[in-house]
N, C-alpha and C positions, 0 to 999 in steps of 0.2 A: 504494500500500500504506500502511496505517496501523499504528501500534503498539498492541498490546494492553496497556492500562494498568490493567486491572482487578486488584483485590486478590484473591489466593487466600484462601479461608477458613482455610488452614493457615499464615497469616502468623505469625511467631514472636512470642510474648509478650515483654514487657520482660525477664522473668527468663530466658527462653530466649536472648534476644539477649545478655544478660550472659554466659551460659554460652558462647555462640558466640564472643564476643570473647576470652574467656579461652583458648579452644581455638585461636583464630587466633594469639594472641600466643605460645602455647606448646603446640603440638599433642600433644606426648608428655609433658606434665606429669603428675605423679602426681595421682590423684584427690584425695588429701589436700590438695595444694597448691591445686588448683582450688576445692575445698570451702572451704578457709580464706579464699581470696580473695573468694569470693562469700557467705561466711557461711552455708553450708549443709553438711549431712552429705555426706561423700565418696560414700557409697553412693547418696544421692539424686542427686548430680551425675552419676554414672556411669549410673544408670538413666534419667535424663532425656535424656542424650546418646544412649543406645542407642535410646530411643523415637523421637527425631527422626531418627536415622540409618536406622532401620528403614523409615520411610515416605519416605525419599529427600530430606528437606528439608535435611539437612546430611550431610557425609561428610568423612573425612580421607583424604588421598592424599599422594603425593610428586611434586614437580615433576620434569620430565624430567632424567634423569641426564646431566650435562654433561661433555664432554671438550674438549680444546684445539681440536679441529677441528669441534665442533658448529656446525651452520649452521641459521639460522632464516629464515623468510620469511612474509609474509602473502600469500595468494593469493586474488584476487577472481575469481569464476566467474559467467559468464552461462549460463543453461540454456535449453534448448528449452521452448516453451510446454507447461505441464502436467507438466514433468519435475523441477521443483525439489525436491519432497519426496523423490522416489526417488533423485535424485543425492545429496542431502544424506545420506540414510540409508546409501548405499553408501560415501561418503567417510568417514562417521563410524566405519566398521568398519576403517579403515586405521590402523595404529598410529602412523604419522608425522603424522596429522592430530590435533593436540592439541585444538583447538577448532574447531567448525563452527557458524556462525551464519547464519540466513536474515535477509537485510537489505533495507532499502529502497534506492532509488536505481537507478543504471544497472545495477549488478550484482546478482545474486540471492543469492550466498553470499560470506562472508568466512571463509577457513580459515587458522588458524595452523598452520604446518608446521614440523617439526623433523626434522633428519637428522644422521647421524654426521659428515658432511663435505659440502662444496659439491657434490661429484660425486653423492652420494646425493640431495641436495636437487634437483638438476637431473633425476635419474632419476625422482623422484616427480612433478615437474611435467610432464616430457615424456613419460614412459612410464606411470607409475602412473595419472595422471588420464586418459590416453588409453584405459584399459581401461573407463572409466565412460561408458556410453551416455547421451546427453542433454546433454552439455556442448557449448556452442556456441563459447565463447571463454574465455580466462583472462588475467588481468593479475597479474604477480608483483612483489611489493615486497620485495626482500631486506632483511633487518634488519642494520644496521651495529652498533648498540649498543642493548641493552635497558637503558635508564636506570632505569626503575621497572618491577618485575614484580609479578604479581598476588599472590604470597605475602606481599607487604608490606602489602597492603590489608586493612583490618579495619573492622567496624562500630565505632561510637563510642558506647558506652553506659556503660562503667565510669568511675569517678572516677580521678583521677591516682594516688592511693595504691594503688588496686586494680591499675592497670596496672603501676606500679612493682613491686608485690608479686609478680605472676605472672611478670613478666620476671626478677626476681631469683631466682625459684625454678627458672628454666629453665637447662638446660645451656648454657653460653656458646657451645658449638660450634654450637647451633641458629641462632645469629645470623650465621653465616659468610657472607661475600661471595665471589663467584667470584674465585679467585686469578689472578694475572697469567698463570700458565701451569698449566693443568690436566693431570692425568695421565690416561693411557689406563685405562679401566676393564676389569677382567678379568671372567670369567663369574661369579665369586662376588659381585662388586660388583653386577652386573646382577641376580642373583637376589635380593639384598637390596632393590634398588631396585624390582623388580617386586612383591615382597611388600608393601613400603611403599606402592606405588601402589594396591594393592587395599585396604589398611587402614594408614593412617599410624601407627596405634597398635599394630601387630603386636608382640607381646612379643619380647624379645631372644632367648629360647630358640628361637622359631620362625624368626627371622631367621638365627640361627646354623645351625639344621638345614638351611634352604634353601640357605645358602652353603657348607655342608659344613665348618664350622670350629667351634672351641670358642666358648662364650659370651663369654669374656674377649677373645678375638681379634676376634670379631664386634663387640663393644662398641668396641674401639679403632678398628677399621676404620670403623665408622659415624660415630664422633666425628671422625675425620680427614676423611672425605668431606663431612660437614656443615660442618666448620670451613673447608674450602676452597670451600664453596658449590657442590659438585658434586651433593649431594643436599639437597633442601629440602622437609621435610614441611610440609604445610599443611592447614588446615580450610576447606572450601568450604560455600557456602549456595546454595540455590535462589533465583533472583531474586524469585519471588513470595512467598517466605517471609521475604525481607529487607525493610528499610524503603525500599530503592531498587530498585523493580521494573523501571525503564526503563534499558536498556543502549544505549550508542551508541559508535560509532567515529568519531573526528574527525580529519581530515587537516588539518595545519597547516604553515605556512611560517614560517621564522625565519632570520636570518643564521647561517651555519655557525659563526661565531666565538662565537655566543651560545647554541648548542645545549645545552651542559652547564649553563649558568646557568638557562636556561629550564626544563630538565628538573628541576633541583633545586627551583625555585620551584613548579613544577606538582606535585611530589611532596608538597607540604604541603597540597594541596587534598583534602578528604575525598572528593570525587567521583572523583578519579583512581585508576584501578586499574592502568594500565600506560602507559608512555611509551617509544616506540621511535624511533630514527633510521633512516631508510630510504635506500636507493639509488634515485635517480630524481628526477623533477621535484617530487615531494612529499617534504618533508624529515622530517616527524614524523607519527606516528600515535598517537593517544591513545585508551585504553579508558576509558569513563566510565560510572559507575553513578549514577543520579539518581532522584528521587522521581516526576518527571513530565516531560512534554515542555516545559512552562513552565519547570521547573527547569533543563532542558537549555539553553533559550534564555538564561536568566539567567546560567548558568555560562559560556556562550560570551561573553556581553557582559562578564562580570567578567574573563575571561582577556584579552580584547582591550583592556579599559580599564587593567588593572594591568600588562599586558605589551604595551606599544604596538608592539613590534617583532615580535609574533606575530600572524599572520592565520589564522583558521580558513577553509580553502579549500573543504572539502566535508565531508559527514557521512553516516554510514550508521546508521540506527536499526535495532536488532535486533528483528525481528518475532518470531522464535522461536529460542532457543538449542537446538541439536541435540546438541552434545557439548561438554563442558568437562573438560579435564585427564584424558582417558581415560574419562570417564563419559558414557554415552549418556543423554540426558534425555528425559522425556516432554513432552507439549505444555504442561504447567504448570511445566517446568523442574526436575522432580524426577529424581534419579538412579535409573535402573532397571537399568543394565547396565554392566559394566566391560570396557573394551578395553585390555589392557596396552600401555604405551608402550615396546615393546621395539625399539630402533633397530638391533639386530643383524639383524633381518629386512630383506631387500633392499627398498629404497624403491620399486623398479619393480614390485614384486609378483611373481607373483599372490598374492592373499590368500584363496584358496578355503578354506583350512583354518581361517580365522577366522570364517567366516559360519555 
């Protein structure tokens, strides 16, 4: 299999990339603050974003609602001959499958799975996936620590002053990191999370109505959940609309005592979208966005040169992303449908009501 490195005619202009970065840095910022940062009229900024959103090149959403028991894993799947697309499409409709990628290598799919607790995670792998015909085998990589997660990644087009300006205008709660101990979410919290998953810029009045509470209470609750890192609103972009259309997953080994240091240094690389520690013989998994396969090769060489105790042991080139953060994507990576990441639904299925 080879990667499709062609450029979509819908690749974002420099002005649109600047708007995207502003939205990635502060997804719920006022249009006035975004307009001031970019030097354009707020109405123009809003209109341009809605145009890009309408054709699926960008969107705002909310990261998975996190609780103290939340469990993550990467699951690699090998499919029967001719069944890969069908299997991927079925898994993409499962709420616990956050991302689904068709990949190169020994396995056909790499799925990012989230569940409310380890029991639900095992239910998904053992029972949920068993409902999908065409799967020949699976390999599960439980995640110990998510050192860098995708909401921290952004394109780099704005100047330092503009970055500082948009960050200064953002609610400090939006920069929250997961607290040492997260609280259990109630149904009102989940309703807000689901509305934000559909549209990360859902107005406060609509969030309050969905949660069945006053706007003031909804605002306090949202700020608390964001400050604790339990809800993270983010702006996403189609890979072919971005300057980095080539996606890859890299497995790496490093001494356990150096994992945190390695993750911190990798987080400074613009190519890095996520870094996770795993249980098993493979210690780290990196999500990387680059301009080309040549760029990927150079990035790997740079990592091993600058971090001599890190060894890239395997790689998966993403041939086609099928789902990202609850959005089903078309063959060009554009968002075409939303599947709510509602972890209250049993991970074992069935999901007939979602099809």
